[in-house]
N, C-alpha and C positions, 0 to 999 in steps of 0.2 A: 409587375416586379416594379418596383418605385427606381426612379432616374436617379442617377446619382446629384448629390450637388456638390460644390467643389470648392474651396476656399484658400488664396493663396492669401501669406502671413509674409510679412518684412520685419528681421530682426535686426532692430537698430538700437545702438546703446544710448540709454538703458531702455529706451521706449519699442517696443514691438508691436503694439494694439494700434487698427484704426477702422476708417469705414468700409461699410458696402459699399460696391460700386460694381456696376456690371464688368465683363469680362475686355480686359484692352491687351496689347503687347506689352509684355514685363520689358522693363529699362535694362539697360547695362551699368544704371547708377541707382543700388536699393532705395534712397533717396526717393525717384520719380515712380516706384512701384507701388502698384496698390497692397494695402494693406488686405482686403479681404475683395475675392472677384464672385461672383455667383452664376456661374453660367445655363442655371436651370431656376426659374422661380426666383429671379432675383432680388424681387421688393417683400418675401416673406422672410428672410433670415437677415435679422440686425445685429451690430456688436451693442449691446446695452451699456455695457459697464468696462471699462479700461483700469485698472490698479495695479502702478508701478512703483515700487519701493525697492534702490537701491543703497547699498550699507558698500561703501568705502575704506581701506585698511589700507596704506602706503601706495602701493602699484597696484594693488589687486583693487577690483567692483565687482560685487556679486549683486544680480539684478533676478527680483522677483515679479514675476507679471501675473496677474490673474485677470482671465478674459470670461464676461460671461456674455454668450450666446442667444439671443430670442428667435423661437421661431414662431412670427405669426400665421404661418399657412395653416393649410389644411391635411398636410401628408407629414409622412415620416420620412425625415429626411439621414441622408449621408454625412457628416463633414468632411472635410480634406483641405488642410491648410500644406501647403508650399512655401517655403521660408530660407532665406541665405540667411546664413550667420556672417559677419566681417572675420575676416585673418585674425588670430587671437580670442575670439567668444567660444564658450563650447556651453555646450549644455552640462548640468550635474542633476536637475530631478525635474519632474513633474509629473503630476495629480488628476485628477478627472471627480467630481463631485457624482459621487453613490449614494443614492440613499438620503440626500441633504448632507451629506460632509465629505468632506477631499482624500479621495485613496492613493495615497501614495504608487506611483508605477516601480514594476523593479527589472531587471535587465536578463534575458531570454536575448538565446542565437538567432538569428535574423529570419532565417529561413523555417525554425519552429514556433518564430511571433507570428508569421504570418498564415500559417497553418491554420493557429489558437486564433486569431482575428478571424478569418472567414467562418473558419468552423460551428465559433460561439453569433458571426452578424446573422448566421441561419437562420437562429432559434429567434433573431429580434428584440437582445437581451442587449447589456451594455460594456462592449468590449471599446478600448481605445488601444491605437500604437502609435510611436513615434518611430520614426527611421529617419537614416541617412541614406540618401540616395546617390548622387553623385556631388564630387567635390565637398561642399562644407554648404551643401543643401540639404535641407533636411525637411521630412512630410510627415505630416499628423493626421490619423483617420479616425476621428469619432462617429459611434454609433450609439444609438439612436439620436437625433436631434428631435424629440416629442413635438409633434403640431401642439400651437399656443403653450409651448413651455419653453425651460433655458434650460442649457446648458454650463459646464462651470470647466473651463481649463488652465491650468497653475503650471507656469514657466519657470527652472531656475537657470540660469545660466552664470559663467564666471567670465572676468576679461584683464588680463593685461593691459594696465594704462601708459600711453605715450606720455615721456618727457621733454620738452622742447624748451630751449632757453631758462633749463631750472624750475619751470613747472608743468605741473600735471594737468590731463588734457581731458577732459571728459564731453563728446559731443552728445546732445540728445535731440534728435529730429521727431518735433512736435506737425510736421507736414501731416503727417497722415491721422492726426487725432481728429480732422474737420469732421465734425458731425456725428462725435458718438457722445450716447446719452448725457451719460457721466465720466468723465476723467479724472483721475486721482492719484497724483505722483510725489514722491517725499527722495530726499537725499539726505544722508549721515555720513561725514566723512569724519572717521577716528583720528584718532593723534594726528592731530593738525593745529600748527600753531597760530597761522594768520588767517584772517577774513577770505575764504573763497570769491572770486569775483567775477559774475557775468555779463557772457554780451549775447546779443540778437533778441530772437525773438519772447518776448514774455520775463526778458530781463529785470526791467523796471518791479516785474510785480513781484519779485523773488525779495525772503528777508530772512537771512539767516541770523541762528540764534547759534549764542556760544552753549554746548554741552558737553560737560563731563571730558575735558582733553581736546573737542572735537568738534564741530558745528552742523548744524541739520536746516532745512528746509523744506519748503512744501506749497503746493498750490492745489485746487482744486478747482474743476470748470466742468459747468452745464452747455449743452450743445455748441460744442467748441469750435469756432471757424475759421481757426487761424491758419497759417500755414508758416515753415522758416525753420532755424537751427537754433537749440539753444546750445549755448558753448561754455562749459565751467572749466574752471580753471584756479588753483592756488600752489601759492609755492612750494618746492621740496627742498630742506634744508640740505642738501647732499650729505646727508646722513644714510649710509649702508644700514638696512634693515633686516631682522631672522623675525621668522614666524614658526613656531613649533604648534602641531596640532595633532593629539591622538586618535587613533582608531583603531579598534580593538586591542591589543595587546602591544601596537608596532606605534613609533613616534614619529614623523614628515616632518619637515621643515621646508624653507621656503626662504632663500636669500637673495636681498636685491641690495646692488651696490649700483648707484646713480653715475653716469658719467660726467664730468664737470663739465659746462658748455662749451669751454673753450679745445675740451680733449672731444669733446662731439661733433667738430668743426672738423671735415677732412679738406685732407690736400690734393691737388691732382695725381695721377699716378700717370707711370708712362707706359702709352700703347704702343704695343706691336702692331709691325710689317703684314702679318699675315693672319687673319679670320676666317671663321666659318658661320655661317647664318644659318641655323635650322628653323626652317617657318612650319608651325604645324600648318598644314594644308585641309585639313578631313574640315567634316562639315559643324562640328560642334565652332571651332573657329568664328562664324557665321555669329555667334556670339560675342567675338573680339570689336574693342573697337580699332580695328588696323590700322586708319588712318590718323590715330593719335602714335600706335605702334609704327610707323612709317615715320612720324615727326620725328620720332624720336632716332630712329636709324639713321634718318638722315643728318642730325648733328651732330650722329656718333661717327662717321662717315664722314664729314666734313673736318673733326678734329683729328683723325686719323692722316687728312693731308694725302700722301702717296702709299699704297697699299695693296695686297691683294686678298681681294674678296671671294671666298669660296660660298656659293650657297646649294642648302640641300632642304627639298621638299619632303615631307613627310606626311605620309598617307598612312592605309596600310602594309605597306611596303615605299620604303623611301627613294624618291627620286635620285638619277642620275645628277650628278653635280653640275653646276653651271659655274662658270669661272668667269668674273671682273677685274680688270686692270684700275684702280680708283689713282688719278691724278689730283690733283689740287682739291682734294675733298669734294669732287661732283659724283653725285650717288644717280644720276639721272637712271644711265642705264641700269642699274641693280634695281630702281625704286618702280623703272617700267617694267622690270619683270616681274614684279610683285605684285605689280595692280593687273596684269592678266591672269593671275591664280584663278583657278575654278577650286572652291571651298567643296567636296563631298568627300564620301564615303568615310571608315573607320580610322582611327589612328593607332600605328603602334610606336610610341615614341622613343623607344630604344631599339629600333628599328633602321641604325646609322651604324655605321664604320669612321674611327678617327682617322684623319687626314694625316699623313704627312706633311711637318713643315708649319701645320697650324698653331699657333700659339694664343687663341683667346676663342671661345662659342659664344656665341648668342642664340637662345634657345626662345623664340616667340610664342607660348603654348597658355592655353590653359592648365595644361598638365593632367586633363581628361584620356586615359589611356584606353581604349576600349575593344580593343586587337589582340589577340595572341594573349601570350599570359604574362603582362603587366611587368615585364620584369626590369631592374634596375639597370641606369644608364649606363651604358659602355665605360669602363674606367680609364680615365687618362693621366700621362704621365704628371709630375709630381710639378711642375712648371711649368705648364697647361689648364689655365681656368675654363668653368664655364658658370655666366652669368643668365637667370631664368628670369625673362620680362614676361608682361599681359598687361592687356587691359580689359579683360575680363570680370573684372569687379568680382560679386563676391560668388560669378558663375564658375570660378578657378579654382583648383584643388591647389591652394596655395601650400597644403602640408608638404607633399610630393614635390613642388618646384622648390622651395625652400630646402630639404634634406640634401636634392640634387644638387642645388648648386654649390652650397656650402660644403658639400663631400667632396669637391673639385676645387673646390679656392677660389672660387666666387661668393655671390649671393643672391636671393630675389627683391626683383625692382616690379615693383607695382606701379604702374604708371597712371597718372589719375588725367584723363583726356580734359583736364581745364587746366591743367599748366605741366605740360609735358619736358618744360626744362628740368624742372626739378626732376624729373630720372633721369634728364641728360644727366646732369651733375651728378647723382649720384655714380651712375655709370662709369663716369669718368674718373670718380675718386677714388681713395683707399680708405675707407671707414676702417676705425676701433673692432679688434677682433680678439676673440678669447683663444688662449693659445692652450691654456693647463689648468686642469684642477686638481688639487689635493683633498684628500678628504681625512679627518682622523677620526673616530669612533662614528663613525658612519658608512654603509654603502649606497649601491643604486641609485649614485647621485646622474641625472640628467637636465639638459639645459635645453631651452628652447630651441634659441638659437645663438652661434658663434658671433652673428654680426649683430649687434644690436642695433637695429635701426629706431628705436623710439629711446633712446637714449639710457639705458637701464640695464646690468649685466643681471641674469637670473639662472638661481641653482639651484633645484629642487632636489632632496634624497630624503635619505631614512639614516636615522639613529638606531645604533647598537649599544651605546651608554647613552647615561642622562647626560652628557656635554659632550660636544667635539669641537674640532676647529675645520675652520675652509678655508683654503687658500687657492686665491685666483690670480695668476699670471694673463697679461693682454697686453695687446701692443694698442696705444692708442691712436686718434686720427690725425697726429703729425707723426708718428713712426717711433715713438717713445715707448720703452719695456715700463709697463706699471706690475705692480706684486703689491695684495690686497689680504689680507689676513681678517677671518671673523671669527667670531665665539657662537656655538649655541648653545644656548642652553633647554633643556627638555624638560626640565624640572619643574615648571609651569606651566606646561603646555596646554592649549585650549582644548575643549572638550568637544567644537564644534567649529565649521567653517569651510573654504573649501582649499586648502594644504594639501590635503591627499589627494583627490579628486584634481589638481593641479598637475601636482608629480605622477599623475598617471597619463594624465593627456599629451604630459612631453611625453610619455615613451613612448606612448599611441602613435605623438607625431614623429618623433625620430624611427616608427617601424615603419612609418608609411611609404619610405623609397620604396621599400621592395614588400607589399602588402600580403602579397602571397606565401612570402616565403618565412613571413612571421602572425602568419592569418590565428593559430593557436596560440599564439603570446598575445593579440590585439583583443582576442574574445577571452582567453581566460582574466586580463585585469580589466576590462570593460564591465565582463559580469560581476567581479570584484569590486568594483567602485562607482556602479552604477551609472556607467558611458552610453554616450549611442557611439558608435564606430560604424565601420564599415562590415564586422563582423558579429553586432549587435544591436539590440533594439532596448525599447521601454513597450513593457507592456502593463496595462490595468484591466483588469475582470472581475466579473458582476459578484460571482458568489464564490466561493472557496471548492467548492464542488468543481466549476472551471477550472482553479487550479490546481486541483487532484488531477482529475481527468486528462490535461495536458503536460503533467506534471513539470510544472511550473513552482519553483519556491517565493508563495506569497511577499507582503509586504510584514509587518510584523504584529499589527492587530489580529492579523491572522495566522499567525503560525500556528498557535494550540492548536485551535477549533482543526488545520491544516494537519497536525502533526495527528491529534486523532484518527480524523479522518481517513487518513490513508495507514493506521494502527487498524481500522478498522476493516479495511479493504483487504489487508493482509492477512488479517486474520479468516476473512469469509475463502479469501483463495485457498489459505493455507487447509480448513475445514474442507473447503469442495474437492481439493485434491487427495487429502485422506480419503474421505466418503467414495472420492472417485475410484482409488487403490484396489479400496475393499469389494466393490463392487465390480471391478474386473478378475479380483480372485474369485469371487463368490462363483460367478459366471463360468469362469475357468473350471470350478470344482463343481458345477453341473453337469461342463460336457465331460467331464471325464468320468464322472456318472456314467451316463447315457450310453458312454462308449463301455462300459463295462457290461454291462446288459446284455443277457442270454440272447440271440437271433431271434424272431425277429425284434428289433428295436423300437419300430415306429418314426413317428417324424419326432425329430430333435424339439426339444420345447424352446419355446420362443420368449424371449426373456421382456419382464414387463419392464416399462420405463419408470426409472427410480427418479430420486429426489434431484440426485447428481447428474444424472442426465436431463432432467428436466431443467434444473438452473443453467448447467451450460449451453442448452439449447438457445435460452432466454437471452443467457450474456453475449451467444452470436449476435441472435438477431437484433438486438440492439448494438452492437457495433456496427452492422450492416445498414441501418438506419442513420447515422452519426453524419 
């Protein structure tokens, strides 16, 4: 049996690709992690080409990444790519080359996808499986990587862009492009008036060209040996935008309401005098930058001045409460105790009880709940807040942490280890918050967050009429109430784009606070819109017979053959069943005739094997050998 060759991929907007290297420890910062690490036969597999195309419309970006891997060795290998996505990024498509053309993946229940992949892999043919592992991490399994040959993988993902000081920002990491044989990158920004600006790596090489109401640029490099990050910015005219798109017989919309820069800057909030620290002490906490988290906690306590602080360490079972009396913002006792924490075991993040008198909770965790039933956190009184903080980068389950905190009056704070003060300012401030949404002419509206940390309020929904009205009421960062009305026109809805899948991903995010309670809803919406989730994966199989054998609906190109083959199988089963019934009736009649004979009857005749019997035996033997 061949030894598995593993690959590690980093997804950075919009560049996912890059060089092969030997195995090394994965950094907390995705920009420091290798794209491709080969644990065996390290010099045999090489990233031959990386082609990355990004299209931006308003605050949405959709990126298509095509990677060509070449196996220069003499053995058949399996590829496994493990990659994190940033918070706000979501996979919307996946394809693999089969017989010289790209075949789109189809959604499948997670367990069923694994069974099909492993069964077909044993035949040494071409399956590929993309599945979510923990948090916002994904794993892509490709087989085979033929000796002396290549395999091409295409990934499509979309993301919500951040708006800062009136400008959209798109960071492009080029660090891991070092050594790729051919790198091609292109960007098209639609519906933008002002020309974008670029800074950082390769910025001087970019030339923006005006095209049909927008801008585009591109670059190509061979054996690129640079490193660093390219950042693109372009002004937003502070105009609300509404995008509509048709999906089947339904029309979906996405509305974006930018917050003016003055509103986006929050003011300080009053702090309580009785708080509790929920400190995730499970083994996965080793992947967090705990010193950065302690730095934020220290500055928060300094801002408290005088307060009572309760500490609860969370593992598979919550530890007893430790209490600290803070005077003059001195956190030395609390920090000293936390630095003595031993990190091991599983985590049950809901395994604690609210404490009387506590007005605010700070949950320091990656959100990975791997013990017990993964329930929602305990409910809190309306005037008690919970903030979720982490310095785990892409290792955190940001969806769950966001839903947990926003449902309890707080919000999620991702700590950048290079600038912890930004997280402190966020924690001590009262940000803008969406309070109410009214939708006329539509239903099933959903928001990714009620606390828009990226400067944009977003609402997605489904139209039930050709036109609708959306009303947003929110409190800005200065505490003032704002009321916005938007018109939704579905009469010229686009026929393609990321809007329906964005709507679906927002619902999956909302349900992620309690995934077990919403498992069936997550599975259904993921399968319908072709999304990877905790309940579903994306799979590519080689032949239409493989799809029929495992009862997996194929991509559009194989649907007609799939339907014919399934009908043929049904006809064969019906015919076999009919003949089997006739055979049983004939044997029964033969037995009756034997019993009706005059004694001595002799030995009952042994029935001869029939066509139906032989067909059933062959089918049973084939199933046993699979």
